[in-house]
N, C-alpha and C positions, 0 to 999 in steps of 0.2 A: 318709734317710741323707744326710749332708752331701756336697756336691759341690764340688770345687775347680776354680776357673777361674783362668787365668793371663793372660788377654788380654781386651780389650773385645769381640772377635769371639766368644770362648767364652762370655762373659757374655751376650751377645745371643742366642746359640744356646740357652743354658739358660733364658733368659726366654721365648723362643719356645716351647720344648718344654713348659715349665710352663703357659704360657697355653693351648696346644693340648690338653694333658692335662686341663685344667679346662673345656674346651669353650667358651672365651671367644674372641670376635673381637678384633681389634686395637682396634676402636672401643669395645667394651665395656671392655676393659682401660684404655684411655685415659680413658674417663669415670670409672671407679673411681679412677684415679690422679690425676685432675685435670690431665692433660696432653693435648696434641693427639695425634691418631692418627698424624700425620707423625712426631712424636717417638718413639712406640712403634715404628713401622716402622724408623726410623733406628737406634734402640738395638738392635733385633733383628738388624739387618744389620751391626752393628758400625761404623756410619758416624758415630757421635757420640763419638769418643774424648775430646773435651773437654766432654762433656755435664755440665751442672750435677749435682752429686751429689745434691742435694735432689730434683730431678726424677727422676733414675734410681732413688733410694731409694723414691720414691712409687710407681713402677711395681713395684718388688720387693715393697713392703708390700701393694700392691693384690692381689698373688698370694698373700699370706699367708706370704711368705718373709722371711728375715733375712739380713744380711750379716755374716760373721765374718772377722776378720783372723787369719791364722795364720802362723807363721814359715815362710819358704821358704829352704831351704838354698842355693838357686841364685842368689838375688838379695837385695839389701837393700831396706828399705822405700822409700828415696828412688828407687831404680830402678823399683820397682813403681808408685809414685805417678806418676813421670814417664811410664811406659807407659800408665797409666790415663788420664792427662790428655792423652795424645797428643804429649808433648814428647820430644825426643831427649835422652838422658842426656849 
């Protein structure tokens, strides 16, 4: 079932939950994604608001997940992108 996340912290929590449900360690996920364990830790904790999308997507793909963009009635795309990148609108 699709899950909606609206912040980098929520995205990190979803990534952590999915990793744990698959019985993977942070190191195993990092190896599969081709990123460092430190990167996985930071993403899971929401500490990488400006993280490279390609590296973040590598972590998501390593879990067999996809990212879908859906309309959000409460904000526009530019505001959501600014939030994702950790920039103030």
